C-alpha positions, -999 to 999 in steps of 0.1 A, spaced: 0 -1 -3 32 23 -1 26 53 -25 49 80 -41 48 112 -21 71 146 -20 95 144 1 80 175 22 113 195 28 130 168 46 169 168 48 192 145 61 223 160 51 236 193 63 210 224 60 219 259 58 195 281 74 219 317 67 241 319 40 261 288 40 299 297 57 328 282 40 341 244 52 305 238 74 309 208 95 282 180 89 254 188 111 246 166 136 211 151 123 231 131 100 239 108 133 212 83 141 200 80 180 203 42 190 178 26 219 186 -11 220 172 -38 242 190 -73 242 176 -104 239 190 -113 275 173 -85 287 208 -68 299 198 -38 278 162 -26 281 154 1 259 190 18 265 204 45 248 235 39 227 264 56 211 249 76 182 256 61 146 269 84 122 269 78 86 295 56 69 324 74 53 328 46 27 303 25 4 281 4 26 289 -31 35 267 -59 49 227 -67 45 214 -38 28 181 -20 45 167 5 26 146 33 34 125 54 10 108 84 29 93 94 -5 70 61 -4 45 66 21 18 46 38 -8 50 70 -5 77 97 -3 61 135 -27 70 159 -8 56 188 5 26 211 -9 19 245 -27 -9 264 -62 -14 285 -76 4 314 -94 -23 330 -111 -19 358 -76 -38 374 -55 -14 360 -78 15 369 -78 4 407 -43 -2 413 -30 32 394 -60 48 416 -51 29 450 -23 11 452 4 41 456 9 71 474 -3 101 456 33 116 447 46 73 432 11 78 413 14 114 400 51 102 390 39 67 375 11 86 353 40 107 338 61 82 334 33 57 313 20 87 293 45 113 295 65 126 263 93 120 288 85 88 295 66 62 275 42 84 261 16 60 255 -12 75 235 -37 51 230 -60 33 255 -89 6 253 -117 8 278 -140 -19 283 -178 -11 285 -195 -25 314 -168 -54 332 -145 -79 315 -126 -105 333 -105 -80 350 -129 -65 372 -139 -71 407 -178 -81 400 -199 -85 367 -219 -60 358 -234 -35 328 -240 -2 329 -276 -11 328 -285 -43 355 -318 -52 361 -338 -74 384 -348 -108 363 -378 -98 341 -374 -62 338 -365 -41 307 -352 -8 305 -357 2 266 -351 42 273 -321 36 290 -339 53 323 -315 31 347 -283 32 328 -256 41 350 -221 54 353 -214 48 389 -191 17 383 -168 33 359 -167 68 382 -151 48 409 -117 39 391 -117 39 352 -127 72 349 -102 92 372 -77 69 356 -82 80 327 -91 118 336 -50 114 352 -36 103 321 -54 126 300 -41 154 322 -7 142 315 -13 135 278 -44 158 263 -42 143 229 -49 106 245 -71 86 220 -95 61 233 -109 27 220 -140 9 237 -151 -24 236 -180 -37 254 -177 -78 265 -216 -81 268 -246 -65 265 -268 -62 297 -283 -94 307 -316 -83 301 -309 -78 263 -295 -115 258 -311 -148 249 -290 -165 280 -306 -134 307 -270 -136 320 -238 -116 315 -221 -147 306 -227 -166 275 -258 -160 255 -265 -136 222 -279 -103 215 -315 -105 208 -328 -93 175 -358 -72 193 -329 -58 215 -308 -40 190 -322 -8 190 -320 -10 230 -282 -17 226 -273 7 201 -289 33 222 -268 22 254 -235 26 231 -250 64 222 -255 66 262 -221 55 268 -201 75 246 -221 107 256 -214 102 294 -178 96 283 -177 129 262 -194 147 295 -164 136 315 -140 148 293 -131 116 276 -142 117 240 -143 78 229 -127 81 193 -133 44 183 -161 19 194 -157 -23 183 -190 -37 183 -179 -71 204 -152 -82 223 -139 -113 209 -173 -125 195 -164 -157 185 -161 -168 223 -184 -172 246 -162 -176 279 -181 -200 310 -168 -177 337 -170 -138 330 -191 -119 305 -190 -126 267 -211 -126 242 -215 -149 206 -221 -125 178 -224 -140 143 -210 -121 112 -243 -118 102 -256 -102 135 -230 -79 137 -235 -68 106 -272 -64 107 -265 -45 141 -243 -20 128 -262 -15 97 -297 -10 114 -291 3 146 -258 10 161 -246 29 126 -278 50 126 -278 58 162 -236 68 161 -247 88 130 -271 110 147 -244 119 175 -228 152 173 -194 138 183 -178 115 157 -172 76 170 -158 54 147 -169 19 145 -143 -8 144 -156 -48 133 -146 -82 143 -120 -74 174 -107 -107 175 -81 -132 164 -62 -135 134 -77 -171 126 -110 -160 113 -104 -135 84 -137 -147 68 -153 -130 97 -144 -97 92 -145 -100 52 -185 -114 56 -195 -78 73 -175 -60 50 -190 -78 23 -224 -66 36 -225 -29 19 -255 -17 47 -230 -24 71 -195 -13 56 -206 23 53 -207 25 90 -175 5 95 -141 26 98 -116 -4 103 -111 -40 113 -93 -46 150 -70 -80 156 -63 -99 189 -31 -126 183 -43 -153 201 -47 -178 172 -39 -170 136 -11 -157 114 -7 -117 114 -5 -120 77 -44 -122 72 -44 -82 84 -30 -69 51 -50 -98 32 -81 -82 48 -68 -49 41 -62 -57 2 -97 -69 0 -112 -37 16 -80 -9 10 -98 20 28 -109 -1 56 -81 9 87 -67 -19 105 -57 -17 143 -39 -43 166 -64 -44 200 -52 -68 220 -25 -93 232 -13 -106 266 19 -120 277 19 -141 313 38 -167 326 36 -194 301 61 -175 277 87 -166 306 121 -169 285 127 -131 281 144 -130 245 118 -155 227 87 -136 243 102 -103 234 108 -110 200 76 -131 194 61 -94 207 80 -71 184 74 -94 154 38 -103 156 21 -69 179 45 -44 166 62 -48 131 35 -72 114 5 -48 122 27 -17 112 34 -34 82 -1 -45 73 -15 -11 77 -24 -8 113 -25 28 127 -19 14 163 -10 -16 185 -29 -19 220 -15 -44 243 -44 -61 270 -39 -48 313 -16 -16 314 -10 -24 353 -17 -58 375 -11 -64 408 13 -92 423 -14 -119 420 -19 -109 382 -54 -94 393 -75 -84 403 -97 -106 381 -129 -124 384 -128 -154 359 -108 -159 324 -67 -155 326 -52 -159 358 -16 -154 350 -17 -125 325 12 -100 324 10 -61 322 29 -36 311 36 -27 348 31 -50 380 22 -30 410 28 -46 444 2 -39 465 19 -44 500 55 -28 492 45 -6 464 69 -14 442 64 -10 402 81 -36 378 82 -24 340 76 -58 326 85 -70 288 56 -55 277 68 -18 282 98 -20 269 84 -37 239 59 -10 234 83 17 242 106 12 213 77 26 193 57 48 219 87 67 227 97 76 192 68 73 164 45 104 174 10 105 170 5 114 131 35 99 123 37 83 85 45 51 79 72 49 50 88 22 32 116 0 42 130 -32 26 158 -56 26 175 -79 52 139 -100 54 160 -132 43 187 -126 69 162 -122 97 157 -87 98 120 -69 107 113 -36 109 94 -7 98 101 28 94 80 65 100 84 100 94 70 121 126 48 153 120 80 173 131 101 158 102 125 133 123 130 99 108 123 67 131 131 29 122 122 -2 142 143 -32 139 147 -67 150 175 -92 146 153 -124 144 181 -147 133 208 -166 154 237 -147 145 250 -112 146 236 -94 116 258 -69 101 234 -41 84 234 -14 67 209 8 63 207 34 32 189 60 28 188 90 1 227 77 -10 238 76 23 246 46 50 246 38 84 264 10 94 258 -12 125 262 -49 137 225 -62 157 234 -92 180 209 -121 177 176 -110 191 184 -77 194 158 -51 189 167 -12 182 150 22 177 171 45 154 161 81 153 171 103 129 163 143 143 146 166 120 173 184 100 155 215 98 120 233 96 94 215 75 83 233 37 
């Protein structure tokens, strides 16, 4: 999907802002700043010596960056503000340390996370199972008279506001795990399907939630139709929705309801694994539904990430997002887990056109909770020990940080190619300020001598096996 575009004034060599002086030295912008994480965990997003351009022709495996060929613009990187994460962030630390952690996670000098997913109602990482319109058995409320944001107001909304104070550009995506029980054929938050006669009420439920979040100063930019619609968990809220059901709900209820709102919220389809691309393809094939669908969101727990690009190729105007993956005790080897996450959750989605990557829980406690049902050994971006207040920065922190700290909102992916047969995985970007970023990993078992070439210049380095690097070429002058 890369296409040609003008370079927009980007200058990587010397740039004279005044009449040139004789024998002026090269501008520092020719050197690339380097951050690295090693497979053995000895280096974790560690600043390395700057990399000057080579003074001789490039040698080694060539990786070419072409800033003139561009693709999607990036929304951001982040994780989910589950009830568990919000409670911990709001209660487990003294106020000064809490403010410092928010600044570290969301601030420009920290991870600079700018994209957050929010469950609508309970997920498995909640202390109790609830929706935003719970009623006694046998009762219904299609007018949403008893709709309540009381539960999100306890921790989730204050936590999101705190994050937004640090990063005013924070972008939110919201996903429901279940409709209220009275809308379902199971009459329960656990298992069941949305009844056809509840479509209008459920669309009104979405609209009430989005309006409430906007009033709280937390506008939601994206909403998915249903979290993991092909899965019915047995011990926490969930709801199966077939492709036909989702298409009908979007076409005749949710799409029109959100279109009537003053504030625009875009609808994302699927929000589930790579193993069933036929599901979003079936919904997108319905023209009545497709006119309301902005993009497709993906999870990591089954299948091959290559299907993201295949679905995008079938519907090129449809946005791509990666919206959930969790690490955990099932993958304890640092190097193996780091490589898999970087390749599959950062590089593969970005090269498939994804506008952002979201991991699962932002924060969990020392017991992988709090949670009620579902995953008992999931790992979050950070672990907060309730007793000691110790904050542990997990593997996910560093994998996200290699992208989130350097690829800014609004950055445009630019072409990069070469080195794949030697095990190199990579993606490149131009930030709004004109700086350039390369994310790369040596996925081979041996050191990789890499020659990074761009616009007639070359930068040479050797990447140890399994190493992740981020290279940044600062903007060398004002954009034109």
